[in-house]
N, C-alpha and C positions, 0 to 999 in steps of 0.2 A: 361658866360662860365668860369668854374673853370680852373685855370692854375696851374700846378705843375712844380717846377724847379728841374732839375736833372743834375748832371754832365755828361759830355760826357763819361767818363769812366764807370759810373754806367749804363748809357743807353746802352753802348756796351755789358755789361754783362747781361743785362735783356731786351734787345730790344723787343723780341717777346711778353713778358709779358706786356710791356708798350704799344705796338701797340694794343693788345687786350683790354687793359684798355681804350684806346682812342676810340676804336670801340664800346665797350659796354656802358661805362659811359659818353662818350662825353667830357671827360676831356683833355684839351690841355697839352702838355708837352713842356716846355722850355728847350732846351739843353744849358748848361752852361759850358764855358771853361775859367778858370782863372777869375771868377766872372762876365763874360760878356755873355749875351745870343747870341749864334751863330746860332741857328736854332730853329724852333718851329714846333712841330708835332700837327696838328689839325684834328678833324674829318671832313669828307666830309659832305656837306649839306644833309639833309634827303631826298630831292627830287631826288638827283643823286645817292644814294646808290642803287646798284644792277641794275642800268639802264646802258646798253651798251653805250659807248661814241657816237657811230654813231647814235643811236636813239635820244640822246639828241641834237645832232647837225643837225639832219634831218630838212630840210626846211629853214636853216639859211643862205645858200649860195646863190649866184646869178651867173648865167651864163653870162659872159660878151662877148661871141663870138657866131657866128651862129653854129649850130650843126656840119656842114661840115668844119668849119674853124679850122685850126690848132692853137694852143696857142704858138707853137714854130716857129721860123723863119727858113728858109731854111739853114741859116748859122749854126744854132744849130745842124741840122742833119749832116752837113759836118764836124763839130767839133767832133761829136760822131763817125763818120766813120774814122776819122784820116786825113781827107782831109786838105790840106794846110800845111802839115809838110815839 
């Protein structure tokens, strides 16, 4: 992947154009302040572009409780109601 170094000031002035460049060309942009890289703007992976996050995450979780079992303790509900003040 090609990387382009840009000052933070230049990025601020042209950020939308640089974001489009990253999207189209796949070029990463290193943001530099006082000669040091402080951040990097990189393109997303091809597989995840345009795919909603919930679709990519579907099927990756595991239910650790029975369907009728609460994941919160009764004390958590009391705290939410303001009990014990």
